[in-house]
N, C-alpha and C positions, 0 to 999 in steps of 0.2 A: 061406091056401087053394093046397092047389097042385097043379098042371097037368101032366097027362104032359108025354115029350118030345114035343115036334115034329116034325113027320112032313114026309119027301119028298114025301105028296097035298095038302098044307098049301099049298107053292109055289105062288102066283098068276103068270104066266107075263104080260109086261108085253106079248107082243107074240112074233110068230112064231117069229123064231130068237133069241128069249132067254136056249136053250144054247151059240147062236153068237157072242153077244154078248162085246164086253169085261169081265172083270172089272168089276162097278160096285165104287164104296167110299162112294159115297152116296145117301139117300134122303130125298125132304121126301115131303109126303099133307097138302093141302089137298080138304077138303072130299066126299071118298074120290078126288080124284087126284091119282095116283101119280107123281112126278118122280124117278128115276134119276141119279145121271152116275158114267160109268164109269171107267177105270182115260185114257183113253185124247185124254178132256175129252166126250165125247160127250156130249150130256143127253136123257135119254126122259122125255117129258111124254107118258105115258097110254101109246100107240102111234108115235108121233112122235118121229123120230130125229133130233136137231139137233148139228148139227158148234159146241158152243155155245164149247169151249176148245182149245186146244192144248196138252196136256197135263192134269196132276192138276187138279180143284177141290176151294182150303180153304173153299169154303164152298157150302151150297146150303140153303136156307132160306124157310117162307111168309112174305110181306108182302105186307097185302092183300089183294088178289084174283089174288097170283101168285108167284114166287119170284123167288129174289134169286141168280146163282152168281158168284161169283168164283175166278179162277184163278193159277195159277204162272206164267201165262201174260202176268201184268201187267193182264188185262183185267175186271173189274166188268160184270154186264149185269145187266138185270127183263127177263123175259118173262112174258105171259100164261099163259095155260094153255091156252089155242093153238098156245103156240109160238111169237106173237110176237113179236120184241125192242123191248122198250120202252123202254130204254134202255141205249146201252153206252157204255161208257169204258176208257179204256187210261190204266192208272196210271204216269204219268212216270218215277218215280227206282226200277222192277224190280218183282219178283216182289210178289206180296200174298201175305198171311199169314194176316190175318184180314177178314173184312168184317159191316157190320152196316146192316139202312134204319134212320133217325130220325124224326119230323115231317118229310117230303119230303127230308129229306138222307141221302143215302149215305157211310158214313166207313166208312175203309178202312186198315190199316196194313201197313206192307211191313214185310220184314228188316231193317231199319234201328233199330227202335224208333219209328218217325218215325207219325204218324197225321195221317192229312187227312178235311176234311167238305166234300164236294162237295155242294151244290146242285141239284136234280135240276131244277126249271125257269128256273134262270140257267148252272147248271156253272160257275158258279165254284169255284173250293176254295182253300179256307184250309187253312192248317198249326194242331192245334189239341194234339198235346202232343209228346213225346221220352222213349219211357222208356228206352232203348240198353239194355231187353230184348226178349227175344224174344218179343211178343204171341201169347195162342193162344184169346181174347175177349173177345168186344166187345159192346156191351149200350146203348138210349140211350134216354131218355122221359125228357120235357121239360126237352131242350134240357140234359141233361147225360149223360155220354157215359163208361160207366165198362170201362176194361180189365181183362182179368188177363190173369198173365204163365206161361209155363216153367217161372215158380220160386215158385209157389203166388199171388203179391202183389197183392193190387186196388187198383188205382188210379182216384178219380175226384174231379173238382173239386179239383187242391191237393191230392187227398188221399191215402196209401199206407199200406196195413195187410196183413200176410201172415195171410191165412184157409186156407190150404190147404199138405201140403208134399209143393211135385212141382205138375205142372198142372191151372192150370184150366179145363176140360175146355169149361163153361159156364156163361153169366151170364144171367138173366133181369132182365126189372124187374120189380117186386113192389111198387106202390102208389106214394105221390110222395113219398118220402122214400130207401126200401130196395132192395136186391138179390136176388137168390139165386144163388148162386153152385157150382159143384160139381167136386169138384176128383182126378184123378185115385184119391186118398189115399180116398176112398168117402165124405167130408166133404160133408154138404148143410146149408149155412152161411146163413142172414135175417140180412143185417148180418153181424155179427162173432157171430153167437148160432148157437151149432149145434143145426141141426134136426132131424138126421139122419145116423145112421153103418149103411154099411156096408158089407160088405169092401174090400177099399182094389183096388186095378189094375180102376176102370171103366175104361171105352173108350167110350166112349156115350151119351146121353142125350135126352131129351127132355119136353118139359113142356106139359103142355094143361088146363088151369081146373083145377090143385088137383091132377089129374093127373103122376106123376114115372113116364118111365120110366128103366130102368139097366140097362144090359150089365156083363156081367164076363165077358171069356172067353165060357167059349160056358152060362154064366147068365143069364138074364133074369127081369126085379125092377120089378112095377108098382106102383105109392104112391099113396094118398091122404098128400099131407101137409097138408091140414085138419084129418086126425084120424092124420095117423103111422101108420098103419096101412097092412099089407103086404097090396093085396088079389091077388096070387097070383103063384110062383115057375114059371119052367120053366127047361130045359136042351137045347139044339140038342145033337141028336145028328149034324148035317153038317158041323160046327165051329165055328170061333171065331165072334163074333158083330162085327160090322162096323160095323154102323150101326144105330141101330131112329129108327122118327119115330112119334106120336099124333095121330090126332083124333078129329074124333066121329067117325067109320066104326071106328076100333079101335086097336091095335097094328100097327106090323109090323117085321120082324126081319130084315135084310138079313146075309146069312150071308157071309165069307168066300169068294172064287173065284167065287161065281154071281151071275148077269149079273143074276135078278131076285129081289124083294123073298118075301116070305112072312106071310102076315096071321094074327095069332096072335090067333085067335077062341074 
């Protein structure tokens, strides 16, 4: 099923000055509550602006009842949906390149390829990996941290597999033993099995309850991974797609250079 190209009228402004805000770079959505990170490090949650970071963010993710942010300024933080900081941590070894939360533990990777686990309750930090390779994606489940790199490799529990040609964009837990990895090569893999292949040049993705949203330049596709069915697709007429988000409220699309996302209805 094909949906007509998105129109400017579909843009839902997050705040009165959305057109004056710095260009947005990342988006996440939790139960219809949209969070948007701008290039200057500011974070908008609904109509509230937070000075979250100094400079670009490398992570904006939904975790539990709040949002995780991590920036090139070396800080990682957890925010509730009212914009209150629940946890703030400065990483001592330099800029952060990837971050995730799992089982009460903050996992962060730095530019040196080092990976650390930080207990949210005690604040204690533990070194858990040294890939000596640019880390682009992190995921954790049941005490196992999985790492993806710019070279298309996936690492976990002492194992390494080459699963993608080029950058691993995202890794999602999929059951007790496997992860779903998505690469810019257009391949979606469940473990080492090729589950789905789309056009190369994937720039952003989002997964929610078996539905996968993929962005490729100006094109956006929504897939049902349980049936491997393309549910709908569209093309942005306003510019390349910067980021996407998906939850029960639907799909959200962030266009390059804009300060607020569009709801794809």
